[in-house]
Structure formats: structure tokens, C-alpha cells
N, C-alpha and C positions, 0 to 999 in steps of 0.2 A: 505494499498500498505506500511506504513513504518514497520511496524510489518511481512510482510512477506519479505522486504530487510533485516530488522534484522536477520531473521530466516535464510535466504539464508547464510548472511554473518559468521553469527555464526556455520553452519554445515561446510561451505568451511574451514575457519580459524581455526576451533578445529579440522580438519581434516590435516591442513597443506597444502591444497592445493590453497590457497590463492596467487598465483604467479601472477596476473594481476589483474588491478582495478576489482572492483564488478561490478560498474556500468561504460555505457559508457560515452564517450567524452563529447556527445552533452547534456546530462541531464542539468537540472536547480535544483536548489536546494534553498530553504529558509532555513537555518541556525539560529535558536534560542537558543541561548544561554544564562545564566544569564547574564553574562557581556561579553563584547569585547575589549580586548586590541588592540588596532589598530597599534602599535609599538610606540606610544609615552603617549596615553592616556589611562584610563581605561573607558570605559562607560556601563551605566545600561540599561538594559532592550533594548539594540539594538539587531538589526537581521542583516544577511548580505545573500545578494541575489547573487548567482551564476550563471554565463552565461558560458555555455562550458567551456572551460579552464581559464576562467579569471573571476575577480568580479565584479559584475555587480551595484550592489548599498548597501549601508551601512547607518544605521540610525535607527531612530524609526520607528517601523511597520507600524504606519501611513502613514509616509512620504514615502513609499516603494510602487509602482505600482507593482502587481503580476500578471503575466500572467499566460495562460494555462500550464497544463503540468509541474509544478512546483512541486517537491518533498519537504514538510517539513519535517525537521528533527529537533526534540528536544532536547536539550542538557542542560537540569536542573542542577544546581550546579555546571556548568562545566563555564570555560572563556575561548573564541575562541582566538586564537592568530594568528599570521603568523608563519609558519614552521618555525623551527630554522636552521640557518645556521652554519652549523660545518666550523670554519674557518681554523684548522691543522689537517690532518688527512691521514693515510695511510692505505688503504682498502688492499693493498697487505703484511700487515704486521700482527701478531697476537702478544699476550704478552711473552714478551722474558722468564717469569718463564715457561713458557709452551716448549718454543723452541728457543735458543739464535739466536739473529740476526743473527750471523756468518753461523748457519745453516741454517737459512731459505734463506739465499741469495746462499749458495755453494751447498746443499744437498737436495734442494727441487726442482721440475720439473717447468717451469714455467705452465704448465696444472695443477700440483695442486694446484699453487698459485691463478690461476685463478679461480679453482672451491673455493677456501678457499673465494675469494674476492666476490663472488657472494652470498655468505651466510652473508659474512659481509655488503653488500649494502643491503639486505634483512633488516638484523637487525636494522641498521642504519636508515633506513626509517620508521620501525615500532616504532623506539624511537622517533620519531617526528622530526627527522632531514629530511628535504623536498632538502635540498642543501648541498654540501658536496665539500670543496676543498681538492684536494687529491694531496701533495706536493710531488710526486715522488714515483717510483714505487719498489724503492730500489732493483736494479739488474733484475727486471721482463721488463724491456725492455718497451716497447710502448703496453705492455698489459692494461694499463688503457683506451688507445684509443679503443679498440673493446669493453671495459666494458661499457664505456660511451655510443657507439652507441647500447649496446643491452639494456643499461636503455632507452635510448631515442626510441628506437624502439618496447619496450613494452614486449621484448623478457624476460626480468628478472625484478623484482619490485627493486627498489632503488633511492637513491636523485639524484637530477639535481647536476651532476659533472662540477668540474672547475679541470682541468687536469694539472699537471709541467712535466708529462712523466719522463724522466730519472733523472735529475738535474743534474747539471754541477759542476763538482771538479777541482781541481788542481792535477796536477802529483805528487803521492807520499804521498797524505794526506790523501784519503778516504780508506776504509775500504773493505772487510775482510782483518786484518792484523795477523802477529804471524806466518807465515807460510815461509817455506824455500823460500830462493830469488830465488834458480834456477828453481822453478815453477812459471808459470805466472797465478795469480791468477784472477779470474773475478772480477769486481769492483762493488758495489752496486750503481753507478751513472755513468756520461760520464765523462770521462777526456779529459778535454781540456788546453790549454796554449797559449799565443801569439795572437797576432792582428787576423792573417789569419785562426788558427783553431778556435777561439773561433768566430769569425763571422758565418764561417760554422756551426760551433755545433749550434749556438742560430739557425741560420735560419732553418737547417736541423730538429731540434725538432719543430719549427713552422709548419713548411711543414708536419710533421708527425702528428698534431694535438693538439700541446700544447697550451694550453689556458694561461699560465703562464710559466714563465721561472725562475726557481731556482737555487740560485748560494747559494756555499757555502763559506762565506767571511772567515770562520776560520774554523778550526776542530783541534781535538786531534792529533797534531803531532810534539807538541813542544820537546826538549831535555829529558824532564821528562815526555815526554805523556800529555802534557798540551796544554790546546788551545791556538793555536797561529794564526794569520791571515795567508791566503793562496794567493789569489790575490792581484796583486800592485791595488793602486788606478786608475790607466790607464785602465786596463784590464776590473775592474768593470764598470768604466765609458761606456768603450765599450759595453759590455755587455746589459746595460742598453740600450745605446743608439739605439742599434742593435734592442733589442726587442720591445721597444718605437715605432720605426719607422714602425713597424707591427700593432700597437693600443695596443699591450700585455705589461702587467706589470711585472716588475722582483721582486722576496721577496728574503729574504738573511737569511740563516743561520747565526747567530753570537751569541757568546758569552762572547767574549771578548770587552774590550772599544775600540781599536784599530778598530777589526775587524768591531762593530757597526757604527762608525765614518765614514769609508771607505766607507760603504754600505750606509749610509743615503747622504753623500756627493755625491756618483754615483747617488740618484735619486730613491731608491727602492722604493717599494709601501708599505714592512711591513718590519718588523725584527722579526724574529720567534727565538723564547727561550729567548736571551737578558739576559744571567745569571749576566755577568759582568757591566751590565750598573750602570750609573753613572749619578750625578746630571747635568755634563756638556752635557752627552748623551741625557738626559731626554730633554734638554733645546733646544739641536740643532734638535731633533725630531720635536718638535713643531714648531719651527720656518720653518722647511722644509715640516709639514704635513706628516710624516712617523707615521705610526701606528706599534702599540707594539703587537706581539702574544706572550705572555710570557708562555704559554703552563705548568703552574703548575702542571698540573695532572701527566704529563710526569715524572718529576722529584720525584715527590712523589711515584710514581708507581716503578719507578727504584730503589729507595733508600729504598723501602720496598723489592723488590726483593734480595736486598743486603744482609737484614739482621735487619733492622730497625725496629723494634716493635711501629709502631705507636700509640699514646695515653699510652703508658707506659713508653718507653725509651724518653729521652730528643732528640730534634727537631736536625737533622745534621746540620752541618754547612751552606750545600748547601741549605736547607730549611730556616734558618734562614736570609742568604743573599738574597735568592729570596724573602722573605716575606718583608723585606728592600726594596729592591728594587720597589714591587709592590707600596709600601705605596709612596714612592718618586716620581714615574712615574704619578699616580693617582696626587699627590699635586700640580706636575707640570703641569698637564693637558694634557698629553699624551694621545690620543685615543686610547683606548683598543679593540684589534679584539680578541673577544670570540674563541678559541681552544686551546684542550688541548692535540695535537699529540697523538687522538686516534690511537688504533693500537699496541701502547707501552702497552696498558692495553685495555680492552676488549670492542669489538663494540659494540654498542646499549649503552653504558656507558657513553655516550658524556656529562651527566648532571654533571658527577663528576668534570668536570673542574669549572663548575658554582658554584657548591658548595664552593669549593676553594676558587674562586674571591671572593666571600663573607667572608670566613673565613680568608680571606688576607686584607678586611677592604673595600670592595665595595660593595654600597649598594644594596640591593637584586632588587629594580626597575631599576637600572642603569644596572645592570648583565642581566635583561629579555630584555631590549632596546638593549643591545649589540649583544645578539645571535640573536636577528631581525634584526631591522632596522639598528641598528648601525653598523652591519657586512656587511649588504647589501649597505650601504651609502660607507664605506672603500674601498668595492670591485668592485663598480661601478656598483652595480646591484641594487639601489633603483629605477630606474623607471621600475623595472621590480617585483621585491620581495622586503620583509622585513616588509612590510605594509599593512594594510587592508585597499584600497582605488579602487574605482572604476577605472578597466581598467589594474590592476596589475593582475599578473598569481594567481590564486585561490590556493595559495599554504595556508593550514590551518589547524589548528590542535588545540583539545579541552582537557585543562587539568584542576584540580580541582582550584576552586575559593579558594585563599589563596596562590597563588603563589608568592606575594609579601610580604608576610610576610616569607616565607619558600620556596626557591628555589628548594628544594629536591622534592617537589609535580610535579615540571615536569617529573618527571621519570614515574610518572600515566599517561600515555597518552590516552585518550579514542576513541579520534576521529583522523581519519588523511585524509587529501584532498592534493593532489598533480595535479597540474593542471588540477583542476576541475574533478579530478577522485578519488573514494573513496576507500581507501586501509582499514581503518579501522573503525568500526561504533561500538557505545555503543550497 
């Protein structure tokens, strides 16, 4: 039975026809890897039994009862772990060295952008990312709502999506910019100001399918084009209050100390980017239990697009500052959400962020925990995802033994299961 399944999978995958799961949702599998990383600890000679879309049992083979019609899959030399959870990405964007952000927003139709996002979703899943927090369509409106539905209905393959739809910006702050003022240009997010307008926009985004509300607490609109705060403290407080009343979190793009402080005091779930973080900011984040998504890979990629010869030339000031901030945050005990702003660089390259987290001073084991159980806990998903425990969703991947010494091995994903359905088989 097993060799037949492998042969079918190899044929379909090789032809590029694996647009839906290979096996039905109701199948049960006994997965036999060399190791199991359950989201916290590593266990030798454990097995995992799935039952439909969930995990049925985990542990030593002799302690697990195997029923009839269970398909056994051997995964020698591999560690079975929870599917990765990407904390910050944009399926509707692609690398800026291929097409600048302005042109993606202004010159590409929504239908073209949806077609690209569909390809990006498949690449993401096949990279071992089974859950993806998409923080804004960047001018593509509510297109992420339909993309999420298409994945949920098995129309297309892709990770489970948490979506922020349009994101919210203050008047005059966001782009595209640099065009004649006598033309009204489309904006890559939704503009809203003041009490009534902000309440309406937050509620409208929620009503149209947003899982998350994203706000730009600062942006590059200072006198010299530098980042400066956008919304007042009262406005940010209001956004969080309205969103939280529906059970939804708010996340904040913030790069300045003041923008970060305002967002933290408002009660956001996470700070995105945080380039200007200071000791004061980190201490407040720990106190208020706000996590930081540093998006190291985005800064690294953008500076290379601008001409930095990485590995040859000295690190730019922005990279040095980011490295310093990351070490400070770790030392202060700030919870790190693993997310690289993928879309700024190629989809499917999600491990790039994890490699940089190690390079910047985080232990490999902590990084792997972050991309699984850590992200799940921060995002309020630990009751469903991020660990290998009975009753949780069967989102599982298998990668080479040795990932705790070399996180780059996470690039080599041999087995992918989401919701108990197999998308990739050795």
C-alpha cells in the first residue's frame, strides 16, 4: 500500500498536478519518524497516529493502539514536527527587485495579483508552512478573503490563513507617493481618521472577513521622509477597543520608539518591524505582554536590492541597529514572533528569517520553538496548532534530523500534512 501511494504521489507531483491533497480527509496514518519534536521537546523512537484531521495519539509504539485501515508511513532519518507558522507575510506581494511596490499596487490588476497569490500560497505550503498570518493585501482590497475561502474549500492548496485585509493608515501617511498632487492615487491600505471613521472602518473590515486588524502606528512621512507616528494615542486606543470587542487582536506596524510606545500602551498583540526599539520599549513590551515580530529578512533583502553586497561590504547601519535591537530584546525577555515579511523576498523562502534569527543571536532550538509552538501561543492558536498533542490539528512536517544544530535544514521538507491530509510524501 505504502509504495503505491508514494508512486502515485511522485507521478502527480512531478507533473505539477498535485493541486489538492493526495489522500482523503478520513484516512488515519501511523507516522514513524526517527524523532518527534512536539513543539517543546525532542523524543526518540516516538510515533504519531492521526485520525482524520486531528492527532489521535503520540508516544512509544508499544503504548499506542492501532486500529484497522491505518496507513503506516516510515520517515527514517527525519524529525516529525508541527507545521511552521509564518508570523508576517504578504501573499499579494513579490520581491521588489522584480517589480517595485508602487508598480505592484498601481499597475497590476487585482486578477493578476490573485493569480500570483495563488501560486505563492502553494509555494508556501510546500515549504512546510501550514499556517500563515497575512498582514495586508497592499492595495488588493478584500482579495485575501476569497483566497482564504479557496484554501479552506480545497479549491487551491495553501496554508491556513489569518488575514488582515486592507490594514488601516492615517490620511497622508501611506503610499504610493511621489505623484502629482492633482491626481488622486490609489492607496495601498485603507485611510481612516478620527473616532467615527475609525470605528466604522474597523467594524467594516471585521464584517468583511478580517481575522486581525492591522494599523500603521507610524510611517515614513516625516519632514525628511523619516518614520514618524501617525495616529494619536486616543485613536490607537479606540482601534484596539473596537477590535477587541469582537474578539480580534490588533497588530501594529511601528518602527519608531514613540510609535511603538503608543501601540503597546493601546494594547496591540504584536509590534511588527520595531527597528527603533529601545530598552524602554522592550521593558514595556514585557510588562504589557506584547510580542515583537522583527522581520529581519525584510530589511536584509531590501538593503541588498539597494546595492548592499552582503558578505563583501560592511553591514549597513540599519542592519547593525537591527542586530543590536534584537539582542537587547532577547536579553530583556521579549517574546519573539517568527515572521520575516515574506513577499518582500520570495515566497517559499520562509526559513530565511529563521536563519537570520540564529545569526543575530537566538539559539536554534528557541528559533524552531518560535516558528511552531511559540507563534501558536502568541497568536492564540495553541489550542489548535503548534504542538504535537492528541486532539490538535494534524499539521505536521518532516525534515532532516539535525535541525537543532542547523536551522537551514528546515529548507528540506520531505513530508507535509495539513488537517490530516498529505500534500508531500518522501
